[in-house]
C-alpha positions in Angstrom: -0.1 -0.1 -0.1 1.0 3.6 -0.4 2.2 5.5 2.8 3.0 9.1 2.9 6.0 10.3 4.9 6.3 13.9 5.4 9.8 15.3 6.0 10.5 18.1 8.3 8.6 21.3 7.8 11.3 23.3 5.5 11.8 23.5 1.9 12.2 19.8 1.2 9.4 18.4 -0.9 7.4 15.4 0.7 8.1 12.1 -0.8 6.1 8.9 -1.3 7.7 5.7 0.2 6.2 2.6 -1.4 6.0 -0.5 0.6 5.1 -4.1 -0.5 5.3 -6.7 1.9 8.8 -6.2 3.4 10.3 -4.2 0.4 10.9 -0.4 0.5 11.5 1.6 -2.6 13.9 4.3 -2.2 12.2 7.7 -1.8 12.5 10.3 -4.4 15.5 12.6 -3.8 14.7 15.5 -1.9 14.6 19.0 -3.7 16.0 22.1 -2.0 14.8 25.5 -3.2 16.8 28.7 -3.5 19.0 30.2 -0.8 18.9 34.2 -0.5 22.0 35.5 1.1 22.2 38.7 3.3 25.4 40.3 4.3 27.0 42.8 6.6 30.8 43.3 6.4 33.5 45.6 7.5 35.0 47.9 5.3 32.0 47.7 2.9 28.7 49.3 2.6 27.0 45.8 3.1 24.4 46.3 6.1 22.0 43.3 6.0 22.3 43.8 2.3 20.9 40.9 -0.1 24.2 40.1 -2.0 23.1 37.0 -3.9 20.8 34.2 -4.5 22.3 30.8 -4.9 20.9 27.4 -5.8 21.6 23.7 -4.4 23.2 21.0 -6.6 24.1 17.5 -5.8 27.2 17.4 -3.8 27.4 14.2 -1.8 30.4 13.7 0.6 32.4 16.8 1.2 36.2 16.5 1.3 38.0 17.9 4.0 39.5 20.7 1.9 36.1 22.0 1.3 34.7 24.3 3.9 31.3 23.7 4.6 28.2 24.5 7.1 26.0 21.7 7.4 22.5 21.7 8.9 19.9 19.2 9.5 16.4 20.3 9.7 15.1 17.0 11.0 17.1 17.7 14.4 15.4 20.4 16.4 15.8 22.0 19.8 14.5 24.7 21.7 11.6 27.0 20.7 12.7 30.6 19.9 10.8 33.4 21.8 12.1 36.3 20.6 15.0 39.0 20.2 14.8 42.6 21.4 16.2 45.4 23.9 15.6 47.3 27.1 13.3 50.2 27.0 14.7 52.1 30.0 14.1 55.7 31.0 17.4 56.7 29.3 16.1 55.4 26.1 12.9 57.1 26.5 14.4 60.2 27.6 16.7 60.4 24.7 13.8 59.4 22.2 11.8 62.3 23.5 14.6 64.8 22.5 14.5 63.8 18.7 12.6 65.3 16.1 9.4 63.5 15.0 10.8 62.1 11.8 13.6 60.5 13.9 11.3 59.3 16.5 9.4 57.4 13.6 12.7 56.3 12.2 14.1 54.6 15.3 10.7 52.7 15.8 10.6 51.5 12.3 14.3 50.5 12.5 13.8 48.4 15.6 10.3 47.0 15.4 9.3 46.9 11.8 10.3 43.3 10.5 10.2 44.3 6.6 11.7 47.9 7.1 13.9 47.2 10.0 15.0 44.5 12.1 11.9 43.2 13.7 12.2 43.2 17.6 9.5 41.1 19.2 10.9 41.3 22.8 11.7 43.9 25.4 12.7 44.6 28.9 12.1 47.6 31.2 12.9 48.4 34.6 10.6 48.4 38.0 11.2 52.2 39.1 14.8 53.5 38.6 18.0 52.0 37.5 21.3 53.3 36.7 20.1 54.4 33.3 17.5 56.7 34.7 18.3 60.4 35.2 17.7 59.9 38.9 16.7 57.5 41.9 12.9 57.2 42.4 10.3 54.8 43.5 6.5 54.4 43.2 5.4 54.7 46.7 5.9 57.1 49.7 8.4 56.4 52.4 7.3 53.8 54.7 4.1 53.0 53.0 4.4 49.3 53.6 0.6 48.6 52.5 1.5 50.5 49.2 -1.5 52.7 49.5 0.4 55.7 47.6 1.5 53.4 44.6 1.5 55.2 41.5 3.4 54.8 38.2 2.9 58.6 37.4 6.6 59.2 36.9 6.8 56.9 34.0 3.9 58.6 32.2 6.1 61.6 31.2 8.6 59.5 28.8 9.0 55.7 29.5 5.1 54.7 29.1 4.4 56.7 25.8 7.8 55.2 24.5 6.8 51.5 25.2 3.3 52.4 24.0 4.9 53.6 20.6 7.3 50.4 20.6 4.3 48.1 20.9 2.5 49.9 18.2 5.4 49.7 16.0 5.9 46.1 16.4 2.4 45.6 15.1 0.3 45.7 18.4 2.1 43.0 20.1 5.6 43.2 22.1 6.8 40.5 24.5 7.5 42.8 27.7 9.1 42.0 30.9 10.2 43.6 33.8 13.1 43.7 36.3 13.6 45.5 39.6 17.2 47.0 40.3 16.3 47.8 44.1 13.5 47.7 46.5 12.7 51.2 48.0 15.6 52.5 50.3 13.4 51.9 53.5 12.9 48.3 52.7 16.4 47.6 52.7 19.0 47.0 55.5 21.3 49.9 54.5 18.3 52.4 53.8 19.9 53.0 50.5 18.5 52.2 46.8 22.2 52.2 45.8 25.3 50.0 46.9 23.6 46.8 47.2 22.3 46.2 50.6 19.5 43.5 51.3 15.8 43.3 51.4 14.7 43.4 55.2 12.6 40.4 56.2 9.9 42.5 57.4 9.2 43.8 54.0 9.2 40.6 51.9 5.5 40.6 51.5 5.4 44.2 50.8 8.0 44.0 48.0 6.2 40.8 46.6 3.1 42.9 46.4 5.1 45.6 44.7 5.6 43.6 41.6 1.8 42.9 41.3 0.9 46.6 41.7 3.5 47.4 38.9 2.0 44.7 36.8 -1.5 46.1 37.2 -0.4 49.4 36.7 1.3 49.0 33.5 -1.5 46.7 32.0 -4.1 49.1 32.9 -2.2 51.6 30.6 -2.2 49.0 27.8 1.1 47.3 28.2 0.7 43.7 28.9 3.5 42.3 31.2 4.7 38.9 30.0 7.2 38.1 32.7 9.5 39.6 35.3 12.9 38.8 36.8 13.1 38.6 40.6 16.1 40.9 40.9 18.6 42.4 38.6 22.2 41.3 39.2 21.6 40.0 42.6 25.4 39.3 43.5 26.6 42.7 42.3 27.4 45.5 44.8 27.0 48.3 42.3 27.3 52.1 42.9 23.8 52.5 41.2 20.5 50.7 42.4 21.1 47.1 43.5 20.2 44.5 46.1 21.9 41.2 47.1 20.3 37.8 47.3 22.3 34.7 48.0 20.9 31.7 46.1 18.9 30.5 49.3 17.5 33.9 49.7 16.2 34.2 46.4 15.1 30.6 46.4 13.1 31.2 49.7 11.8 34.5 48.4 10.2 33.0 45.4 8.9 30.0 47.3 7.5 31.6 50.2 6.7 35.0 49.0 6.5 36.0 45.2 5.5 33.0 43.6 2.5 32.5 46.0 1.5 36.2 45.6 1.5 35.9 41.7 -0.5 33.1 42.0 -3.1 34.4 44.4 -3.3 37.4 42.2 -4.3 35.4 39.3 -0.7 35.9 37.6 0.5 32.4 37.5 0.8 32.6 33.7 3.5 35.4 34.1 7.1 33.9 33.4 9.0 34.3 36.5 13.0 34.5 35.8 15.6 33.7 38.4 19.1 34.9 38.4 19.4 37.6 35.9 23.0 38.0 36.3 26.3 36.6 34.7 27.0 33.2 33.1 29.8 32.7 35.9 27.6 31.5 38.6 24.6 30.4 36.6 24.6 26.9 37.4 25.3 27.7 41.1 22.3 29.5 41.2 20.2 27.7 38.8 20.6 24.5 41.1 20.1 26.3 44.3 16.8 27.7 43.1 15.2 24.7 40.9 16.5 21.8 43.2 13.8 22.9 45.5 10.5 21.6 43.9 8.5 24.4 46.2 10.5 27.2 44.5 11.0 25.6 41.0 7.3 25.3 40.4 6.9 28.9 40.2 10.1 29.6 38.0 9.8 29.5 34.2 13.5 29.9 33.6 16.5 31.3 34.2 17.8 34.7 33.2 21.7 35.8 32.5 23.9 38.6 31.5 27.5 38.6 29.6 29.5 41.0 31.9 31.9 38.2 33.3 33.9 38.4 30.0 34.5 42.1 30.6 35.8 41.7 34.2 38.1 38.9 33.6 35.6 35.9 33.7 36.3 34.9 30.3 33.5 33.5 27.8 31.7 31.0 29.9 29.1 29.9 27.3 29.2 26.2 28.4 27.9 27.2 31.7 24.4 28.1 29.9 24.6 24.6 28.4 25.1 22.9 31.6 21.8 24.5 32.7 20.0 23.4 29.7 21.1 20.2 30.1 20.3 19.5 33.8 17.0 21.3 33.6 15.6 20.9 30.2 12.1 21.5 31.3 13.2 25.3 32.2 13.9 28.0 29.7 16.9 30.3 29.5 16.6 33.9 28.4 19.6 36.3 28.0 18.4 39.3 29.9 21.2 42.0 29.4 24.4 42.8 27.6 26.1 46.1 26.4 29.5 47.3 25.4 30.9 49.3 28.4 33.7 52.0 28.7 31.7 54.3 26.5 33.7 56.5 24.1 31.9 58.8 21.5 34.9 58.4 19.2 34.8 54.7 19.2 31.3 54.2 17.9 32.6 53.1 14.7 34.6 50.0 15.8 33.7 46.7 14.2 34.3 44.8 17.6 31.0 45.8 18.9 28.9 43.8 16.4 31.3 40.9 16.7 30.9 40.9 20.4 27.2 40.5 19.8 27.3 38.0 17.2 29.9 35.6 19.1 27.5 36.0 21.8 24.1 35.2 20.4 25.5 32.3 18.4 27.0 30.9 21.4 23.9 31.5 23.4 21.4 30.0 20.9 23.6 26.9 20.3 23.8 26.2 24.2 19.8 26.3 24.6 19.0 30.0 24.9 15.5 30.6 23.7 15.2 34.5 23.8 17.8 37.3 23.7 17.6 40.8 25.2 20.2 43.4 24.5 20.3 46.7 27.0 19.4 50.1 26.1 17.6 50.3 22.8 19.0 54.0 22.6 21.4 56.3 24.0 22.5 60.1 23.6 26.0 61.2 22.6 27.1 60.9 26.0 26.4 57.2 26.3 23.3 58.1 28.8 21.6 59.6 30.4 22.7 57.8 33.5 22.6 59.1 37.1 25.6 57.5 38.5 28.0 58.0 35.5 28.0 54.2 34.3 27.8 55.2 30.5 28.0 52.7 27.6 27.3 51.8 24.2 24.1 51.1 22.7 23.2 49.8 18.9 21.9 53.1 18.2 22.8 56.5 19.6 21.1 59.9 19.2 23.4 62.9 18.9 20.7 65.2 20.6 22.7 68.1 19.5 22.1 67.7 16.1 19.1 65.3 15.8 21.5 62.6 14.1 20.9 58.8 14.7 24.1 56.9 14.7 23.8 53.2 14.2 26.5 50.9 15.2 27.6 47.6 13.7 26.0 45.8 16.9 22.7 47.0 15.4 23.2 45.3 12.1 24.7 42.0 13.7 21.6 41.8 15.9 19.4 42.3 13.0 20.9 39.4 11.2 19.2 37.2 13.9 16.1 39.1 14.8 14.9 39.9 11.4 15.1 36.2 10.0 14.5 34.3 13.1 10.8 34.7 14.2 8.8 33.7 17.3 8.0 30.1 17.3 11.0 28.8 15.1 12.9 25.9 16.3 16.6 25.6 16.4 18.1 23.1 14.4 21.6 21.5 13.9 24.2 23.9 12.1 27.8 22.8 12.1 30.7 24.4 10.5 33.9 22.5 9.2 36.0 25.4 9.8 36.6 27.4 13.2 36.2 30.6 11.5 32.9 29.9 10.5 30.6 30.3 13.6 27.1 29.1 13.0 23.6 28.7 14.2 20.2 28.0 12.5 16.6 27.9 13.0 13.6 26.5 11.3 10.7 29.1 11.0 7.1 28.2 11.3 6.8 29.1 7.6 9.2 26.7 6.8 12.0 28.8 5.8 15.4 28.2 7.5 17.5 31.0 8.6 21.2 30.1 8.9 23.6 32.5 10.6 27.5 32.5 9.5 29.9 34.6 11.1 33.3 35.0 10.2 35.7 37.0 12.6 38.7 36.3 10.5 40.8 38.4 8.0 40.1 36.0 5.5 37.6 35.4 2.6 36.4 32.1 2.9 34.4 30.3 0.0 32.2 27.6 1.5 29.1 25.4 0.9 25.7 25.2 2.9 25.1 21.5 2.8 21.8 20.0 3.3 21.4 16.1 2.8 23.8 15.6 0.0 23.1 18.8 -1.9 25.1 22.2 -1.4 25.0 25.7 -2.3 28.1 27.9 -3.0 28.6 30.9 -0.8 31.4 33.3 0.2 32.0 34.7 3.6 33.8 38.1 3.6 36.5 39.2 6.3 34.8 40.2 9.5 31.4 39.6 8.4 28.0 38.1 9.3 25.5 36.4 6.9 21.9 35.0 7.1 21.4 32.6 4.7 17.5 31.9 3.9 16.6 28.7 2.6 13.3 28.9 1.0 
């Protein structure tokens, strides 16, 4: 009898396998359609530019002398949630200083998938963070009952900014929130800055504060998808910060924040633990998730990249350890930026390569979502109330109204524009160390293959799928997206 076997949902045709008794007739050879190549490269004008369209031909077994990127759409891994950036006070205040046409441009360039790079994910701060013009909260001092709670402060800049971003993204933006510090009077150092700890007497008040924030923002038309427990809970910073050991975070989730979210009817909100660097990610994940009563409230583990800037190296494998050990929990990159801001260094290509290297490794190690830090900063690398200035993918020179796009904007775009929510990561493997790669199968059947070349060499290679290959060339210091359709 005839039996129809469907191949993975990409651009291979379905084939009929005819069976007669124990005999199986070989299937028709798969047919792969075209590959559209988009390129960004140093010392060229190419910026997510369509550079060629190539076809597959029969190729068979590659030789060791023939560089290849191999993909296997039949082997799928984590489901992709989205890519985006942080909609902070600093970004909102900078945006407000731009002329209307530049405001429209920045929204289009970030959130429109056709004319821009199609962000679908965003993070914002619960009251002030370092990238605010000053410290503030939403309640009066010593108001443990939170009767004075109000987000009126945010209505001047941040809320209108977020609303425009949601509209530019087509009416839907996956938005999550993070606190940098409880109000000073809830802490043992009586200061929002320079770490300190949440006083046990205010555990419930602080848990209630998250609920108040979510309700207030949603009442303004901004749905909150999720929240993290605490930004950088092991960092003593000069700005807003608060320390939690793994046990303290676990117990706060288990005894206060988790039950409070559920009691408020917010069990669907994605609760993210850790929200700090890769260096301690496994220790924190195991401390929280090995406790079933805490783990049941936790959607996933968030992390940053700053260990690589402070001597910790690139500890990408730590992310993989968490993914392997806790396969039922998700991983989300919640923050990263280039620090040590210098206006004269905006043109350096290394900023983009830093992003590309991180994103490829993070996705290959199981990450489902990836969030940059500030989407927009001014010519000073701020505003920032503690002088912690840094780079963003786009800067506005508020003196002239000019927008400056860094290489990082384009490198991120090679992922966010072509990998869409709901995609599945598939196997992607380079036969040369210079060709870093990851790949995703989108829900429409198209495959997006990212290939990054940090070397000084031009490298001809073949994209290989099941015995067929298409010839492509990787330019020095470039990143490509190959769309198989």
